[in-house]
Biopython code that builds the backbone (N, CA, C, O; Angstrom):
import numpy as np
from Bio.PDB.StructureBuilder import StructureBuilder

atoms = [
    (1, "UNK", "N", (1.086, -1.468, 0.089)),
    (1, "UNK", "CA", (0.046, -0.170, 0.264)),
    (1, "UNK", "C", (1.207, 1.221, 0.011)),
    (1, "UNK", "O", (2.425, 1.254, 0.183)),
    (2, "UNK", "N", (0.337, 2.190, -0.416)),
    (2, "UNK", "CA", (1.298, 3.424, -0.899)),
    (2, "UNK", "C", (1.134, 3.987, 0.552)),
    (2, "UNK", "O", (0.121, 3.717, 1.197)),
    (3, "UNK", "N", (2.034, 4.693, 1.013)),
    (3, "UNK", "CA", (2.639, 5.024, 2.175)),
    (3, "UNK", "C", (1.342, 6.690, 2.537)),
    (3, "UNK", "O", (1.057, 7.633, 1.800)),
    (4, "UNK", "N", (1.032, 6.457, 3.517)),
    (4, "UNK", "CA", (0.052, 7.046, 4.165)),
    (4, "UNK", "C", (0.234, 8.564, 4.283)),
    (4, "UNK", "O", (1.349, 8.574, 4.804)),
    (5, "UNK", "N", (-0.167, 10.075, 4.129)),
    (5, "UNK", "CA", (0.568, 11.236, 4.174)),
    (5, "UNK", "C", (-0.701, 11.844, 4.908)),
    (5, "UNK", "O", (-1.455, 12.333, 4.067)),
    (6, "UNK", "N", (-1.134, 11.961, 6.075)),
    (6, "UNK", "CA", (-2.006, 12.998, 5.977)),
    (6, "UNK", "C", (-2.254, 14.458, 6.332)),
    (6, "UNK", "O", (-1.399, 14.845, 7.129)),
    (7, "UNK", "N", (-2.958, 15.205, 6.074)),
    (7, "UNK", "CA", (-3.396, 16.972, 6.622)),
    (7, "UNK", "C", (-4.307, 16.788, 7.495)),
    (7, "UNK", "O", (-5.240, 16.017, 7.270)),
    (8, "UNK", "N", (-4.173, 17.560, 8.800)),
    (8, "UNK", "CA", (-5.226, 18.262, 9.187)),
    (8, "UNK", "C", (-6.299, 19.579, 8.766)),
    (8, "UNK", "O", (-5.744, 20.632, 8.449)),
    (9, "UNK", "N", (-7.161, 19.555, 8.761)),
    (9, "UNK", "CA", (-8.000, 20.374, 8.707)),
    (9, "UNK", "C", (-8.689, 21.394, 10.159)),
    (9, "UNK", "O", (-9.890, 21.135, 10.087)),
    (10, "UNK", "N", (-8.549, 22.116, 11.052)),
    (10, "UNK", "CA", (-9.640, 22.615, 11.793)),
    (10, "UNK", "C", (-9.369, 21.612, 13.467)),
    (10, "UNK", "O", (-10.072, 21.615, 14.477)),
    (11, "UNK", "N", (-7.871, 20.726, 13.124)),
    (11, "UNK", "CA", (-8.060, 20.357, 14.197)),
    (11, "UNK", "C", (-7.149, 20.797, 15.478)),
    (11, "UNK", "O", (-6.160, 21.487, 15.230)),
    (12, "UNK", "N", (-7.397, 20.468, 16.726)),
    (12, "UNK", "CA", (-6.979, 20.701, 18.188)),
    (12, "UNK", "C", (-5.612, 20.101, 17.800)),
    (12, "UNK", "O", (-5.370, 19.564, 16.719)),
    (13, "UNK", "N", (-4.644, 20.282, 18.951)),
    (13, "UNK", "CA", (-3.090, 19.761, 18.955)),
    (13, "UNK", "C", (-3.595, 18.823, 19.109)),
    (13, "UNK", "O", (-3.267, 18.031, 18.226)),
    (14, "UNK", "N", (-4.687, 18.171, 20.209)),
    (14, "UNK", "CA", (-4.318, 16.581, 21.000)),
    (14, "UNK", "C", (-4.713, 15.934, 19.457)),
    (14, "UNK", "O", (-4.112, 15.037, 18.865)),
    (15, "UNK", "N", (-5.741, 16.578, 19.079)),
    (15, "UNK", "CA", (-6.120, 15.384, 17.582)),
    (15, "UNK", "C", (-4.790, 15.114, 16.619)),
    (15, "UNK", "O", (-4.259, 14.055, 16.284)),
    (16, "UNK", "N", (-4.498, 16.363, 16.339)),
    (16, "UNK", "CA", (-3.082, 16.350, 15.594)),
    (16, "UNK", "C", (-2.124, 15.517, 16.217)),
    (16, "UNK", "O", (-1.755, 14.693, 15.379)),
    (17, "UNK", "N", (-1.639, 15.374, 17.132)),
    (17, "UNK", "CA", (-1.079, 14.441, 17.842)),
    (17, "UNK", "C", (-1.504, 12.833, 17.609)),
    (17, "UNK", "O", (-0.650, 11.947, 17.560)),
    (18, "UNK", "N", (-3.103, 12.552, 17.455)),
    (18, "UNK", "CA", (-3.244, 11.377, 17.545)),
    (18, "UNK", "C", (-3.122, 10.866, 15.801)),
    (18, "UNK", "O", (-2.795, 9.770, 15.346)),
    (19, "UNK", "N", (-3.449, 11.895, 15.223)),
    (19, "UNK", "CA", (-3.273, 11.401, 13.460)),
    (19, "UNK", "C", (-2.008, 11.303, 13.279)),
    (19, "UNK", "O", (-1.800, 10.722, 12.213)),
    (20, "UNK", "N", (-0.583, 11.736, 14.075)),
    (20, "UNK", "CA", (0.647, 11.431, 13.655)),
    (20, "UNK", "C", (0.986, 10.395, 14.538)),
    (20, "UNK", "O", (2.132, 9.948, 14.587)),
    (21, "UNK", "N", (0.059, 9.977, 15.245)),
    (21, "UNK", "CA", (0.631, 8.450, 16.319)),
    (21, "UNK", "C", (0.366, 7.540, 15.055)),
    (21, "UNK", "O", (1.247, 6.794, 14.627)),
    (22, "UNK", "N", (-1.062, 7.644, 14.393)),
    (22, "UNK", "CA", (-1.423, 6.721, 13.780)),
    (22, "UNK", "C", (-0.808, 6.835, 12.176)),
    (22, "UNK", "O", (-0.764, 5.947, 11.325)),
    (23, "UNK", "N", (-0.492, 7.823, 12.114)),
    (23, "UNK", "CA", (0.199, 7.977, 10.307)),
    (23, "UNK", "C", (1.826, 6.962, 10.457)),
    (23, "UNK", "O", (2.346, 6.287, 9.569)),
    (24, "UNK", "N", (2.238, 7.143, 11.660)),
    (24, "UNK", "CA", (3.541, 6.868, 12.185)),
    (24, "UNK", "C", (3.948, 5.365, 12.175)),
    (24, "UNK", "O", (4.967, 4.813, 11.761)),
    (25, "UNK", "N", (2.603, 4.791, 12.877)),
    (25, "UNK", "CA", (2.187, 3.732, 13.295)),
    (25, "UNK", "C", (2.377, 3.012, 11.510)),
    (25, "UNK", "O", (2.888, 1.935, 11.202)),
    (26, "UNK", "N", (1.950, 3.739, 10.881)),
    (26, "UNK", "CA", (1.954, 2.788, 9.309)),
    (26, "UNK", "C", (3.153, 3.536, 8.590)),
    (26, "UNK", "O", (3.262, 3.035, 7.471)),
    (27, "UNK", "N", (3.874, 4.297, 8.736)),
    (27, "UNK", "CA", (5.026, 4.283, 8.417)),
    (27, "UNK", "C", (4.966, 5.517, 6.930)),
    (27, "UNK", "O", (5.625, 5.703, 5.907)),
    (28, "UNK", "N", (3.759, 6.131, 7.599)),
    (28, "UNK", "CA", (3.469, 7.984, 6.875)),
    (28, "UNK", "C", (4.135, 8.849, 8.041)),
    (28, "UNK", "O", (5.011, 8.695, 8.893)),
    (29, "UNK", "N", (3.191, 9.910, 7.594)),
    (29, "UNK", "CA", (3.636, 11.113, 8.281)),
    (29, "UNK", "C", (2.259, 12.218, 8.536)),
    (29, "UNK", "O", (1.855, 12.429, 7.392)),
    (30, "UNK", "N", (1.670, 12.742, 9.185)),
    (30, "UNK", "CA", (1.196, 14.041, 9.825)),
    (30, "UNK", "C", (2.036, 15.394, 9.252)),
    (30, "UNK", "O", (3.181, 15.754, 9.525)),
    (31, "UNK", "N", (1.195, 15.908, 8.500)),
    (31, "UNK", "CA", (2.026, 17.425, 7.895)),
    (31, "UNK", "C", (0.753, 18.553, 7.870)),
    (31, "UNK", "O", (-0.440, 18.257, 7.800)),
    (32, "UNK", "N", (1.330, 19.948, 7.949)),
    (32, "UNK", "CA", (0.197, 20.875, 8.227)),
    (32, "UNK", "C", (-0.342, 21.405, 6.300)),
    (32, "UNK", "O", (-1.452, 21.796, 5.937)),
    (33, "UNK", "N", (0.824, 21.222, 5.509)),
    (33, "UNK", "CA", (0.841, 21.814, 4.241)),
    (33, "UNK", "C", (0.403, 20.711, 3.137)),
    (33, "UNK", "O", (1.189, 19.925, 2.607)),
    (34, "UNK", "N", (-1.141, 20.797, 2.856)),
    (34, "UNK", "CA", (-1.266, 20.031, 1.277)),
    (34, "UNK", "C", (-0.305, 19.582, 0.343)),
    (34, "UNK", "O", (0.417, 20.499, -0.047)),
    (35, "UNK", "N", (-0.056, 18.472, -0.145)),
    (35, "UNK", "CA", (1.087, 18.271, -1.086)),
    (35, "UNK", "C", (0.176, 17.433, -1.756)),
    (35, "UNK", "O", (-1.004, 17.210, -1.485)),
    (36, "UNK", "N", (1.088, 16.869, -2.936)),
    (36, "UNK", "CA", (0.647, 16.327, -4.096)),
    (36, "UNK", "C", (1.138, 14.287, -3.446)),
    (36, "UNK", "O", (0.954, 13.227, -4.044)),
    (37, "UNK", "N", (1.645, 14.504, -2.326)),
    (37, "UNK", "CA", (1.882, 13.363, -1.430)),
    (37, "UNK", "C", (0.810, 13.307, -0.770)),
    (37, "UNK", "O", (0.951, 12.190, -0.272)),
    (38, "UNK", "N", (-0.155, 13.678, -0.395)),
    (38, "UNK", "CA", (-1.035, 13.853, 0.568)),
    (38, "UNK", "C", (-1.873, 12.557, 0.119)),
    (38, "UNK", "O", (-2.058, 12.328, -1.076)),
    (39, "UNK", "N", (-2.286, 11.861, 0.959)),
    (39, "UNK", "CA", (-3.735, 11.029, 0.853)),
    (39, "UNK", "C", (-4.540, 10.957, 1.272)),
    (39, "UNK", "O", (-5.374, 10.135, 0.895)),
    (40, "UNK", "N", (-4.773, 11.898, 2.438)),
    (40, "UNK", "CA", (-5.711, 11.810, 3.329)),
    (40, "UNK", "C", (-5.711, 13.138, 4.008)),
    (40, "UNK", "O", (-4.778, 13.350, 4.783)),
    (41, "UNK", "N", (-6.591, 14.046, 3.843)),
    (41, "UNK", "CA", (-7.088, 15.099, 4.745)),
    (41, "UNK", "C", (-7.955, 14.888, 5.861)),
    (41, "UNK", "O", (-8.918, 14.191, 5.540)),
    (42, "UNK", "N", (-7.952, 15.333, 7.363)),
    (42, "UNK", "CA", (-8.922, 14.609, 8.206)),
    (42, "UNK", "C", (-9.243, 15.734, 8.496)),
    (42, "UNK", "O", (-8.496, 16.708, 8.395)),
    (43, "UNK", "N", (-10.718, 15.759, 9.007)),
    (43, "UNK", "CA", (-11.364, 17.355, 9.881)),
    (43, "UNK", "C", (-11.887, 16.909, 10.456)),
    (43, "UNK", "O", (-12.288, 15.748, 10.375)),
    (44, "UNK", "N", (-12.134, 17.942, 11.519)),
    (44, "UNK", "CA", (-13.192, 17.797, 12.746)),
    (44, "UNK", "C", (-13.846, 17.961, 12.286)),
    (44, "UNK", "O", (-13.751, 18.828, 11.417)),
    (45, "UNK", "N", (-15.073, 17.252, 12.490)),
    (45, "UNK", "CA", (-16.937, 18.023, 12.215)),
    (45, "UNK", "C", (-17.342, 16.892, 12.738)),
    (45, "UNK", "O", (-16.669, 15.864, 12.797)),
    (46, "UNK", "N", (-18.944, 17.106, 13.310)),
    (46, "UNK", "CA", (-19.621, 16.344, 13.607)),
    (46, "UNK", "C", (-20.570, 15.043, 12.774)),
    (46, "UNK", "O", (-20.437, 14.814, 11.571)),
    (47, "UNK", "N", (-21.377, 14.399, 13.544)),
    (47, "UNK", "CA", (-21.609, 13.036, 12.945)),
    (47, "UNK", "C", (-22.218, 13.697, 11.401)),
    (47, "UNK", "O", (-22.040, 13.042, 10.374)),
    (48, "UNK", "N", (-22.736, 14.664, 11.369)),
    (48, "UNK", "CA", (-23.269, 14.931, 10.386)),
    (48, "UNK", "C", (-22.111, 14.840, 8.542)),
    (48, "UNK", "O", (-22.328, 14.865, 7.331)),
    (49, "UNK", "N", (-21.201, 14.758, 9.273)),
    (49, "UNK", "CA", (-19.911, 14.425, 8.507)),
    (49, "UNK", "C", (-19.822, 15.548, 7.147)),
    (49, "UNK", "O", (-19.463, 15.286, 5.999)),
    (50, "UNK", "N", (-20.372, 17.146, 7.827)),
    (50, "UNK", "CA", (-20.378, 18.390, 6.891)),
    (50, "UNK", "C", (-19.191, 18.828, 7.587)),
    (50, "UNK", "O", (-18.785, 18.978, 8.740)),
    (51, "UNK", "N", (-18.870, 18.946, 6.586)),
    (51, "UNK", "CA", (-17.412, 20.716, 6.933)),
    (51, "UNK", "C", (-17.727, 21.951, 5.851)),
    (51, "UNK", "O", (-18.205, 21.848, 4.722)),
    (52, "UNK", "N", (-17.342, 23.037, 6.496)),
    (52, "UNK", "CA", (-17.084, 24.512, 6.130)),
    (52, "UNK", "C", (-15.618, 23.944, 4.791)),
    (52, "UNK", "O", (-14.728, 23.098, 4.869)),
    (53, "UNK", "N", (-15.974, 24.798, 3.840)),
    (53, "UNK", "CA", (-15.419, 24.979, 2.718)),
    (53, "UNK", "C", (-13.794, 25.643, 3.024)),
    (53, "UNK", "O", (-13.737, 26.820, 3.381)),
    (54, "UNK", "N", (-12.928, 25.106, 2.919)),
    (54, "UNK", "CA", (-11.888, 26.339, 3.395)),
    (54, "UNK", "C", (-10.804, 25.808, 2.120)),
    (54, "UNK", "O", (-11.441, 24.993, 1.452)),
    (55, "UNK", "N", (-9.568, 25.958, 1.617)),
    (55, "UNK", "CA", (-8.722, 25.743, 1.093)),
    (55, "UNK", "C", (-8.272, 24.199, 1.069)),
    (55, "UNK", "O", (-8.141, 23.439, 0.109)),
    (56, "UNK", "N", (-8.145, 24.063, 1.974)),
    (56, "UNK", "CA", (-7.516, 22.328, 2.398)),
    (56, "UNK", "C", (-8.790, 21.092, 1.773)),
    (56, "UNK", "O", (-8.645, 19.961, 1.309)),
    (57, "UNK", "N", (-10.075, 21.970, 2.037)),
    (57, "UNK", "CA", (-10.767, 21.008, 1.374)),
    (57, "UNK", "C", (-10.893, 21.276, -0.333)),
    (57, "UNK", "O", (-10.726, 20.229, -0.958)),
    (58, "UNK", "N", (-11.088, 22.169, -0.970)),
    (58, "UNK", "CA", (-11.296, 22.549, -2.154)),
    (58, "UNK", "C", (-9.520, 21.534, -2.797)),
    (58, "UNK", "O", (-9.618, 20.630, -3.627)),
    (59, "UNK", "N", (-8.667, 21.790, -2.434)),
    (59, "UNK", "CA", (-7.605, 21.034, -2.563)),
    (59, "UNK", "C", (-7.182, 19.665, -2.388)),
    (59, "UNK", "O", (-6.163, 19.125, -2.819)),
    (60, "UNK", "N", (-8.048, 19.222, -1.742)),
    (60, "UNK", "CA", (-8.095, 17.597, -1.453)),
    (60, "UNK", "C", (-9.782, 16.822, -2.826)),
    (60, "UNK", "O", (-9.973, 15.722, -3.344)),
    (61, "UNK", "N", (-10.410, 17.891, -2.850)),
    (61, "UNK", "CA", (-11.744, 17.414, -3.785)),
    (61, "UNK", "C", (-10.510, 18.073, -5.176)),
    (61, "UNK", "O", (-10.568, 17.025, -5.820)),
    (62, "UNK", "N", (-9.913, 18.615, -5.694)),
    (62, "UNK", "CA", (-9.500, 18.902, -7.484)),
    (62, "UNK", "C", (-8.679, 17.729, -6.875)),
    (62, "UNK", "O", (-9.322, 16.844, -7.439)),
    (63, "UNK", "N", (-7.906, 17.160, -6.276)),
    (63, "UNK", "CA", (-7.014, 16.171, -6.074)),
    (63, "UNK", "C", (-7.441, 14.499, -5.950)),
    (63, "UNK", "O", (-6.641, 13.563, -5.982)),
    (64, "UNK", "N", (-9.000, 14.400, -5.794)),
    (64, "UNK", "CA", (-9.292, 13.431, -5.399)),
    (64, "UNK", "C", (-8.727, 12.454, -4.269)),
    (64, "UNK", "O", (-8.395, 11.269, -4.285)),
    (65, "UNK", "N", (-8.758, 13.517, -3.204)),
    (65, "UNK", "CA", (-7.710, 12.437, -1.905)),
    (65, "UNK", "C", (-9.184, 11.884, -1.302)),
    (65, "UNK", "O", (-10.334, 11.903, -1.740)),
    (66, "UNK", "N", (-8.561, 11.389, -0.086)),
    (66, "UNK", "CA", (-9.709, 11.226, 0.659)),
    (66, "UNK", "C", (-10.079, 12.312, 1.405)),
    (66, "UNK", "O", (-9.276, 13.244, 1.436)),
    (67, "UNK", "N", (-11.066, 12.410, 1.992)),
    (67, "UNK", "CA", (-11.193, 13.445, 3.069)),
    (67, "UNK", "C", (-12.150, 13.070, 4.109)),
    (67, "UNK", "O", (-13.380, 13.023, 4.061)),
    (68, "UNK", "N", (-11.429, 12.842, 4.947)),
    (68, "UNK", "CA", (-11.948, 11.671, 6.434)),
    (68, "UNK", "C", (-12.685, 12.711, 7.615)),
    (68, "UNK", "O", (-12.259, 13.865, 7.671)),
    (69, "UNK", "N", (-13.728, 12.311, 8.498)),
    (69, "UNK", "CA", (-14.109, 12.393, 9.854)),
    (69, "UNK", "C", (-12.103, 12.106, 10.416)),
    (69, "UNK", "O", (-11.223, 11.393, 9.934)),
    (70, "UNK", "N", (-12.123, 13.170, 11.727)),
    (70, "UNK", "CA", (-11.687, 12.581, 12.635)),
    (70, "UNK", "C", (-11.887, 11.827, 13.650)),
    (70, "UNK", "O", (-11.311, 11.770, 14.737)),
    (71, "UNK", "N", (-12.775, 11.231, 13.201)),
    (71, "UNK", "CA", (-13.539, 9.832, 14.040)),
    (71, "UNK", "C", (-12.644, 8.388, 13.194)),
    (71, "UNK", "O", (-12.359, 7.230, 13.500)),
    (72, "UNK", "N", (-12.440, 9.336, 11.945)),
    (72, "UNK", "CA", (-11.571, 7.487, 11.471)),
    (72, "UNK", "C", (-10.017, 7.565, 11.847)),
    (72, "UNK", "O", (-9.611, 6.415, 12.017)),
    (73, "UNK", "N", (-9.215, 8.313, 11.998)),
    (73, "UNK", "CA", (-8.046, 8.483, 12.995)),
    (73, "UNK", "C", (-8.463, 7.812, 14.332)),
    (73, "UNK", "O", (-7.734, 6.925, 14.776)),
    (74, "UNK", "N", (-9.893, 8.273, 15.190)),
    (74, "UNK", "CA", (-10.006, 8.159, 16.162)),
    (74, "UNK", "C", (-10.023, 6.272, 16.307)),
    (74, "UNK", "O", (-9.364, 5.665, 17.151)),
    (75, "UNK", "N", (-10.939, 5.612, 15.267)),
    (75, "UNK", "CA", (-11.372, 4.213, 15.505)),
    (75, "UNK", "C", (-9.958, 3.435, 14.575)),
    (75, "UNK", "O", (-9.738, 2.277, 14.931)),
    (76, "UNK", "N", (-9.116, 3.936, 13.553)),
    (76, "UNK", "CA", (-8.020, 3.404, 13.677)),
    (76, "UNK", "C", (-7.106, 3.276, 14.692)),
    (76, "UNK", "O", (-6.393, 2.305, 14.946)),
    (77, "UNK", "N", (-7.192, 4.460, 15.318)),
    (77, "UNK", "CA", (-6.142, 3.993, 16.404)),
    (77, "UNK", "C", (-6.600, 3.051, 17.806)),
    (77, "UNK", "O", (-5.969, 2.330, 18.579)),
    (78, "UNK", "N", (-7.855, 3.413, 17.702)),
    (78, "UNK", "CA", (-8.397, 1.431, 18.520)),
    (78, "UNK", "C", (-8.266, 0.245, 18.215)),
    (78, "UNK", "O", (-8.008, -0.754, 18.887)),
    (79, "UNK", "N", (-8.516, 0.455, 16.827)),
    (79, "UNK", "CA", (-8.130, -0.612, 16.083)),
    (79, "UNK", "C", (-6.742, -1.267, 15.812)),
    (79, "UNK", "O", (-6.530, -2.474, 15.694)),
    (80, "UNK", "N", (-5.847, -0.265, 15.737)),
    (80, "UNK", "CA", (-4.348, -0.528, 16.081)),
    (80, "UNK", "C", (-3.990, -0.845, 13.994)),
    (80, "UNK", "O", (-2.872, -1.200, 13.622)),
    (81, "UNK", "N", (-4.981, -0.653, 13.138)),
    (81, "UNK", "CA", (-4.872, -0.794, 11.886)),
    (81, "UNK", "C", (-5.670, 0.300, 11.027)),
    (81, "UNK", "O", (-6.572, 0.966, 11.536)),
    (82, "UNK", "N", (-5.294, 0.432, 9.747)),
    (82, "UNK", "CA", (-5.568, 1.540, 9.148)),
    (82, "UNK", "C", (-6.885, 0.660, 8.528)),
    (82, "UNK", "O", (-6.754, -0.391, 7.900)),
    (83, "UNK", "N", (-8.413, 1.433, 8.896)),
    (83, "UNK", "CA", (-9.412, 0.836, 8.376)),
    (83, "UNK", "C", (-10.143, 1.340, 7.297)),
    (83, "UNK", "O", (-9.873, 2.541, 7.301)),
    (84, "UNK", "N", (-10.986, 1.097, 6.288)),
    (84, "UNK", "CA", (-11.700, 1.081, 5.483)),
    (84, "UNK", "C", (-12.273, 2.980, 5.303)),
    (84, "UNK", "O", (-13.214, 3.296, 6.031)),
    (85, "UNK", "N", (-11.926, 3.632, 4.755)),
    (85, "UNK", "CA", (-12.443, 5.120, 4.940)),
    (85, "UNK", "C", (-13.964, 5.484, 4.659)),
    (85, "UNK", "O", (-14.601, 6.516, 4.870)),
    (86, "UNK", "N", (-14.277, 4.381, 4.161)),
    (86, "UNK", "CA", (-16.069, 5.474, 2.879)),
    (86, "UNK", "C", (-16.386, 5.591, 4.282)),
    (86, "UNK", "O", (-15.931, 6.585, 4.848)),
    (87, "UNK", "N", (-17.458, 4.323, 5.337)),
    (87, "UNK", "CA", (-17.989, 5.349, 6.187)),
    (87, "UNK", "C", (-17.598, 6.310, 7.423)),
    (87, "UNK", "O", (-18.150, 6.653, 8.469)),
    (88, "UNK", "N", (-16.445, 6.559, 6.819)),
    (88, "UNK", "CA", (-16.058, 8.105, 7.588)),
    (88, "UNK", "C", (-16.139, 9.000, 6.606)),
    (88, "UNK", "O", (-16.082, 10.124, 7.104)),
    (89, "UNK", "N", (-16.269, 9.047, 5.176)),
    (89, "UNK", "CA", (-15.631, 9.994, 4.372)),
    (89, "UNK", "C", (-16.705, 11.325, 4.892)),
    (89, "UNK", "O", (-17.813, 11.250, 5.422)),
    (90, "UNK", "N", (-15.865, 12.572, 4.498)),
    (90, "UNK", "CA", (-16.459, 13.316, 4.569)),
    (90, "UNK", "C", (-18.072, 14.009, 3.152)),
    (90, "UNK", "O", (-18.137, 14.332, 1.966)),
    (91, "UNK", "N", (-18.977, 13.893, 4.288)),
    (91, "UNK", "CA", (-20.444, 13.906, 3.193)),
    (91, "UNK", "C", (-20.459, 15.268, 2.322)),
    (91, "UNK", "O", (-20.927, 15.525, 1.213)),
    (92, "UNK", "N", (-19.939, 15.835, 3.029)),
    (92, "UNK", "CA", (-20.295, 17.444, 2.307)),
    (92, "UNK", "C", (-19.787, 18.760, 2.648)),
    (92, "UNK", "O", (-18.888, 19.140, 3.398)),
    (93, "UNK", "N", (-20.594, 19.334, 1.906)),
    (93, "UNK", "CA", (-20.276, 20.803, 3.046)),
    (93, "UNK", "C", (-21.050, 21.684, 3.027)),
    (93, "UNK", "O", (-21.856, 21.913, 2.125)),
    (94, "UNK", "N", (-20.850, 22.471, 4.333)),
    (94, "UNK", "CA", (-22.580, 23.402, 5.281)),
    (94, "UNK", "C", (-23.068, 24.010, 4.097)),
    (94, "UNK", "O", (-24.130, 24.587, 4.331)),
    (95, "UNK", "N", (-22.631, 24.123, 2.681)),
    (95, "UNK", "CA", (-23.349, 25.140, 1.464)),
    (95, "UNK", "C", (-24.388, 24.392, 1.164)),
    (95, "UNK", "O", (-25.363, 24.974, 0.688)),
    (96, "UNK", "N", (-24.467, 22.433, 1.428)),
    (96, "UNK", "CA", (-25.208, 21.734, 0.762)),
    (96, "UNK", "C", (-24.491, 20.995, -0.303)),
    (96, "UNK", "O", (-25.008, 19.890, -0.470)),
    (97, "UNK", "N", (-23.706, 21.169, -0.909)),
    (97, "UNK", "CA", (-23.147, 20.712, -1.727)),
    (97, "UNK", "C", (-22.394, 19.521, -1.083)),
    (97, "UNK", "O", (-21.501, 19.469, -0.237)),
    (98, "UNK", "N", (-23.161, 18.461, -1.877)),
    (98, "UNK", "CA", (-23.617, 17.054, -1.267)),
    (98, "UNK", "C", (-22.612, 16.039, -1.594)),
    (98, "UNK", "O", (-22.073, 16.459, -2.617)),
    (99, "UNK", "N", (-21.931, 14.620, -1.171)),
    (99, "UNK", "CA", (-21.227, 14.294, -2.004)),
    (99, "UNK", "C", (-19.862, 14.263, -3.101)),
    (99, "UNK", "O", (-19.587, 13.422, -3.957)),
    (100, "UNK", "N", (-19.155, 15.496, -2.720)),
    (100, "UNK", "CA", (-18.788, 15.866, -3.853)),
    (100, "UNK", "C", (-17.037, 14.782, -3.485)),
    (100, "UNK", "O", (-16.265, 14.155, -4.210)),
    (101, "UNK", "N", (-17.099, 15.052, -2.118)),
    (101, "UNK", "CA", (-15.994, 14.716, -2.108)),
    (101, "UNK", "C", (-15.462, 12.701, -2.452)),
    (101, "UNK", "O", (-14.361, 12.394, -2.908)),
    (102, "UNK", "N", (-16.473, 11.754, -2.117)),
    (102, "UNK", "CA", (-16.560, 10.905, -3.180)),
    (102, "UNK", "C", (-16.642, 10.872, -4.466)),
    (102, "UNK", "O", (-16.161, 9.872, -5.000)),
    (103, "UNK", "N", (-17.069, 11.599, -5.076)),
    (103, "UNK", "CA", (-17.569, 12.070, -6.616)),
    (103, "UNK", "C", (-16.173, 12.055, -7.014)),
    (103, "UNK", "O", (-15.732, 11.227, -7.811)),
    (104, "UNK", "N", (-15.315, 13.166, -6.345)),
    (104, "UNK", "CA", (-14.355, 13.532, -6.591)),
    (104, "UNK", "C", (-13.237, 12.366, -6.828)),
    (104, "UNK", "O", (-12.453, 12.213, -7.765)),
    (105, "UNK", "N", (-13.416, 11.706, -5.808)),
    (105, "UNK", "CA", (-12.425, 10.203, -5.307)),
    (105, "UNK", "C", (-12.273, 9.758, -6.409)),
    (105, "UNK", "O", (-11.348, 9.909, -7.207)),
    (106, "UNK", "N", (-13.668, 8.903, -6.500)),
    (106, "UNK", "CA", (-14.110, 8.246, -7.411)),
    (106, "UNK", "C", (-13.709, 8.908, -9.205)),
    (106, "UNK", "O", (-13.023, 8.169, -9.911)),
    (107, "UNK", "N", (-13.967, 9.644, -9.521)),
    (107, "UNK", "CA", (-13.516, 10.324, -10.944)),
    (107, "UNK", "C", (-12.108, 10.493, -11.109)),
    (107, "UNK", "O", (-11.576, 10.329, -12.207)),
    (108, "UNK", "N", (-11.170, 10.963, -9.591)),
    (108, "UNK", "CA", (-10.051, 10.206, -9.955)),
    (108, "UNK", "C", (-9.423, 9.478, -10.449)),
    (108, "UNK", "O", (-8.733, 9.474, -11.469)),
    (109, "UNK", "N", (-9.763, 8.491, -9.355)),
    (109, "UNK", "CA", (-9.243, 6.635, -9.384)),
    (109, "UNK", "C", (-9.876, 6.524, -10.895)),
    (109, "UNK", "O", (-9.171, 5.687, -11.458)),
    (110, "UNK", "N", (-10.866, 6.975, -11.797)),
    (110, "UNK", "CA", (-11.134, 6.381, -12.594)),
    (110, "UNK", "C", (-9.979, 6.921, -14.209)),
    (110, "UNK", "O", (-9.751, 6.296, -15.245)),
    (111, "UNK", "N", (-9.506, 8.284, -13.751)),
    (111, "UNK", "CA", (-8.906, 8.983, -15.008)),
    (111, "UNK", "C", (-7.948, 7.954, -15.147)),
    (111, "UNK", "O", (-7.129, 7.993, -16.066)),
]
sb = StructureBuilder()
sb.init_structure("model")
sb.init_model(0)
sb.init_chain("A")
sb.init_seg("    ")
for serial, (resi, resn, name, xyz) in enumerate(atoms, 1):
    if name == "N":
        sb.init_residue(resn, " ", resi, " ")
    sb.init_atom(name, np.array(xyz, "f"), 0.0, 1.0, " ", f" {name:<3s}", serial, name[0])
structure = sb.get_structure()
């Protein structure tokens, strides 16, 4: 599997630290800047899995990366392994634009 590279968006220091632990455990890293090697952008959000649009949101969409909830990091940490992302994928943004993250990722995968 490709090396994981996480970027946090709107995370607390504590959440960022946990993301770091999980990424390191799997031979990857957590950074503050989005880059072409980023595999996942981790968002702090409620159970609706809707997020505010921001630079990292659009960067991840444009690149077809995984946009996932912090809950994914917590679940991976608890399980001791990287879990399937689908049920933690960001559902859309607060302006009501739904399913964009999944569509962007699938479009990218089919390129």
